[in-house]
N, C-alpha and C positions, 0 to 999 in steps of 0.2 A: 493521149498526146504523143505524137511521134517525137523521135529523138532530136530531129532538126529544129522543130519548134520549140522544145524544151530548152535547147541550147541557146536559141535566140532570145527567149524570154529571160533566162538566167543572165545573159550578157546585157540586156536592156536594163535590168535591175541593178546590175553592178555599175554600169555606166551612169544610171540615174543617181546613185549614191555618190559617185565621184563628182558629177556636175553640180548636184544640189547640196552637198555637204557644206556646212558652215565652216569658215576658216576659224582656227583657234585664235583666241584673244591672247596676244603676246604681252606678258608682264615683265618689265626689267626692274629688278631690285638692285638699286644702287646704294652702296654704303661702305661701311668699315668692317671691323672684326665682328661686330654684332650681327650684321647682315651675313657675312661669310659663314659664321658659325664656329668661331674660336672656341675650342675646348669641347666641341660637340661631335657626335658622329654625323656623317653627311645627312643622313635622314632625319637628324633632329634640328637642323638649321631652320630658321623661320621661313625662308623661301620654299624649302622642301615641304614643310608642313602647310604652308599657304597653298601649295599645289594640291595637296590632298583635300583641303577644305574647299577649294574653288572648283575642283573636278575636271573632267576631261574637255570642257569647253574652253579651258584656259591652258596656257603654256607659259610656266613661270621660270625665269632665268635668274640665277644667282650671280650678281656682279660685285659682290662684296670683296673688299681688299683690306686686310688688317692695317691698322695704325694710320690710315690715310686721313688726310684733312680736306676739308671743303676749300679752305684758303689756298690760293695759288702760290702764296709765298710761305706756306706752311713747310715743315720739314719733309713731309711726304704728300704732296698734293695729289688728290684722287684724279684731277683732270689730266694729269701727265701719265696716267696708267693705261695699260691695255684693256682693263676691265671697262673704263670709260669709253674707249673707242669701240669696243665690242657691243656695249649698250646701245650706242648710237647706230651701229651697223645693223642691229636687230630690227631697227625701224618698229619699235614697239607701239602697241596700242595704249598701254598704261605704263607709267614710270613712277616708282616709289623711291624717293630720295630720303635716305636717313643717314646724314652726315652732321658733324658738329661736336661730337664728344672729344675727339683728338685736338680739335681747335682750341679746347679750353686750356691746353698745356701752356705754361708761360712762354716757351719759345715760339709758340704759334700765336697766342692771343695778343702779342704785341702788334700783330698786323690786323687787329680787329676792325679798323676802319675800312678794310677791303672786303669784309665779309659779305655785306649786302650786295656789292658790285659783282663779286665772284659767284654768289649763289644766283643772282640775276642772269649772269652770262651762262651759267649751266642750264637754267631753266629755258632761256631763249634758245639755246642750241637744240634742246629737245623739241621745243615748240616749232622749230623750223623744219623738222623732219617731214617727209612726204606723208607719213601716217598721222601727223598732227595729234600726238598722244595726249591723253588725260594725264595731268601731272599731279602727284601728291607729295607735299613736303611734310616730313615727320618731325615732331619735336623729339629730341634724344630722351632716352629713358633716364631716370635719375641714377646718381652715383652714390653709393653707401660707403663712405671712407672708413667706417668703423667696422666693416665687415671682416670676417676672417679671410685671410689670404688676399687682402687688398694690397695693391702695389702703389704705395705713395711716391715711389721713385719715378713713376710714369708721369706724374704732374697733372693728371686729370682732375678737374676741379668742378664740383657740382654747383657751387655758388655762381661761377662764370657761366655754366651751362644754363642755369635758371634765369639769371639776371642779365646775361649778355647774349648768349647764342640764341636762346628762344625768342626774345623780342626782335632780334634781326631776322629770324626765319619768318615770323609773323609779318614783318614789314615787306619782305619779298613776297610772301603769299598774297597779301592785299594788293600790292603793286602789280604783280603779274597775273592776278585773277586765276589762280590755281587752287587745288584742293589742299586741305590741311588734315593731318592725322595727329592727334594728341596722344603720343605714346608715353608721355611722362606720368600723367594722372593714374593710369591703371597699375603703375608699379610703385607709386608712393606708399610707404608703410609695408612694402612687401620685399624686404631684403632676402627673404628665403628663395626668391625667384632668380637671384644672381649668385653664381657660385664664388665669385671674387669681389662682389660689390660693384662690378662693372659689366661683366658679360652674363647674359642669361644662361641658366641651365636648361635642360630639355623642356621642363615645365614652363620656364619663363619664355622660351622661344615659341612654345604652344600659344601662350598668351598674346605675344606679339603677332602671331599669324592670325589668331582669332579677331583681334582688333582691326587689323589691316583688312582681312577678308570682309568684315562687316561694312567697313567704309567703302570698299571697292564695289560691293554688291548693292549697297544702298544707293550709291551715286552712279549707277550704271546709265 
């Protein structure tokens, strides 16, 4: 084979790869410190571990922001943050929303009647994107108030999460016809997966990533 023909064939194969390569599936992980990876190394956060599990066909983005609330009248509303705008700007194919833990604080839960409307507004905003992403609403993981290093002064309340936040998330999931991921059940009775009763350790983040990965790939 002469050099010119070899160069032509090489160029053809390179261009074919570019033209026919499948675009990566973009995943936006929306959430609070549990999504961000508070207390963990960057490679230990659940979005990073999710990227490893999903593989090269996916592109996972971490838009977690610590202490943020779903409630727009909360002390630190997620929808007012850059991470929310960045998640929208990504024009993702998949959105994983894990919010609600910080909404259980007394200062925030007094606005509980706005929770369904606020979550509906967030879901609607993502639904209106050109990419028309598949949206997953996540139940918050449980809180273990008797765990070592627990911070009662933060005001996070598992009873409110279980009996208040979760039913409202379920209401929105049914109303908006989106997917649901139960992240609470896999952590019940597993205080050892949370280093302070609230935030997952590396092994806990691995479990989060595993449950979410399974849901995303089963519901493709």
